C-alpha positions, 0 to 999 in steps of 0.5 A: 526474482522478486517483483511487486506490481501495484494497480488500482490508482486513479483520479477520484473525487473527495469523499470517494474510495479506491482500492489498491492492489499489489501482487508479489511475484517470487516466493517471499510473500508468506514470510514478508511483512508488507506495507504501503507507503506514499510520496506526495510532490515535494515531500518525503516518502511516508508510511501509510500502513503495515501488516505482519507476515501472517496478518495478525497485526496492522499499523496505520499512520494517524492521518489515515486511521479509520479511513484506510484498511490494509489486508493480505491474501496469501492464496493470491500473493496480494496485498491490498489497501482499501481507501475510503473518505479520500481527501485531497491531501491523500494525493500521492504516488503509493508504493508497495513494500515487502520486507523479508527478514533475511533477504531485505526490502523490495519496492513496487514501481508505484501507482498514482492516486489523485483526489480532486474535484 
């Protein structure tokens, strides 16, 4: 059974940093393309960043380029998102997503990030 468990969210002041983690349980991590998405109140879920299964290609939303960094550690089955220079508009629930080419898509339960003074 596949399960994605996020952690690392919280309250941070503007300009601060947070690091999100997503541990993937189940034998799909090495094959799955991974990504972070977010959903703010009253808005649709949007892509934040993605990374290929071997970590050679990353993609970022324009709004986070230069501030966020996505990475993966195959030894720990963990996806990470380093978020720097956080802004109030980054406030959202952040979701981890795994896309296995044969099995399909899995989502985590989400972790709240709030940027406020």
